[in-house]
C-alpha angles and dihedrals in degrees: 000000000000124000090250091054090049090052091050090049091048090050091052092049093049091047092051091045092055092044089055092048090049092051092048091049092051091050093050092047093052090052090049093049091051090056096052116110116244121255094259091055091047091050092050091051092046091051090052090049091048091054090048092054093044092052090050090047090236094147097169092060090039090056091050092050091046089053090050090051092051091047092052092045091051089049090051090051091050096044108022119191 
């Protein structure tokens, strides 16, 4: 086998390797997306967390959670459903 043939074979192997990795990644991502909670569930959990921080007077974390709530609510307004 010539050096040129070996390079072609190596290119084919590398191409197939990356195609397989890409397919595996897409499959894992689709499983992950299916497991994500919907926006309403996330908002409910964030509101509970916000109340927890407010009761504990942890206003820095409360402000961060409030910002996350507003961001998610704005996203819901922009892309309802």
